[in-house]
C-alpha positions, 0 to 999 in steps of 0.5 A: 463323793462327800466333800472335804471340810473346808479350813480356817489357816491362821497366819501371822503378819510379820513385816511383809512376811507372811507366816503359816502358824496353825490349820484348823479343821471344821467339824460339822455342827448343823446339817439341814436338807440344802447346807452344812454349817461347820464349826472351829475352835479358834479360842487359842487365840483369843485376844490376838490380832492376825488374819484368817484366810479361809479355803474351800478345796471343793473341787470344780466350786462346788461350795461356797464359804459365806456368813462368817461369824465368830462368837463365844458358843463352844465348838460341840463336842461328843459325850463319852458314856460308859457302861461297866460289867465284870466281863465288858464295858461298852463306851457309847457316844452321839452318832452325828460324831461318826467321823470321830474315832474312840482311842484308849491308853493304860495312861490318861497323862500327856505321856499316853500311848492312845491307840485306836479301838479297833473293835466293831462299832454298833450303830443305831439313830442315836448312837454309836457303841464299842465293847471292849474287854475289861482286863486286869490293866487299868484303861482310859478311854477318848474321842479323837476326831 
């Protein structure tokens, strides 16, 4: 059974009151033989003073949080590659981001109605690819975790 990923809970202290303001999910940044390094983007809190509370919701204490580092390195993100033909479009991204979902919308703006692309995926050792049919209506694609 796969372990749930640890979470970062961001709280703001107001006097004696502790107010939860955000919950960040970790993403796997590096997988080794006996451990996985996770990363989370906390850049929205740059320059602020506060507390971070870490939790590891692994059953039976099967996990550990150790060696917490804060740095300015960007959180790794997948890159979409698109190949276009007159009838199909093939959207591909790196296989290590298999936990991300491909979404499409006819509007890329803030009011875009994004929905999961349910077409079957082709997975190789290095890439995940999805083929979609070209239509007369423009479509935008994104990956979402």
